[in-house]
C-alpha positions, 0 to 999 in steps of 0.5 A: 818098854813093856815086855813081850806078850799080852799086856798084863793090866789090859789083858790079865787072863791072857797074860796069865795064860801065856806064863803058864803056857811057858811053864807047861808041865815043867816043875815050877821049882826046878825052873825057878832053881835054874833061873839064877844061873841063866841070868848070870849067863845072860849078863856074862854073854851081854858083856858090852851090850848089857845096857843096849836097847834093841829099839827105842822103848824096849828093855836092855838085858840089864832092865830085863834082869832088874825087872825079873828081880822086881818080880821076885821081890813082889812074889816074895811078898805075895807068897807070905801074904797068902800063907799068913792071911786069909784071902789077902789083897795082892797089889799089882805093880806097873812094871814099866814105871818100876824099871824106869823110876827104879833106874834099872838101866843104871843098876849094878848087875852084880847087886841085882843078881845077888838080890835076885838069888837071895830072894829066890833061894828064900822063896824056894825054901819056903815053897819046899816046906809048904804043905798041899793045903798051904799051896792051895791058899788064896790071895785076891789079885786086884787085876786077876782075881783069886790066885793060890800060892801054887798058882802064884809060884807057877806064874813066877816060873813062866815069868822067868822064862818070858823075860829070859827069852826077852833078854836073849832076843835083845842080845840077838837084835843088839848084835844084829844091829852092831854087825 
């Protein structure tokens, strides 16, 4: 059920470059600020197609939202470890296992969105109050190597775009199979 693009474990640098390319020169804080509304719109647009998968082994819109929420939860910890500790280890996670074993296919979308919005708001406040020196602090990602707070924050914005696009494509594919 892996998301689109390179495998983040097998090709970590390609995955990182994909996320950064999706962000481009856009302000990562502004991209992240708009994501909660975009996710709410996706859920509303999905309506009865919220849990429909476009093909076996691919994520539904609800599972995409669950994964984006998981990503925000993980990023929340990583930001704080980077800021509070000197070169802390940053553990990876298996996104497919999280989506499957945490039961995102059966989640309440409102609960997921509320959790995401709370985490995102706290992370945006944290970002706004950090200095350039703090943003340059580094954690050691187990798969990708050294990552600064700034890079981790920019990756999160690209991650938003990647999986929001995936959810939109899912809606299109599901609609095409139902018509």
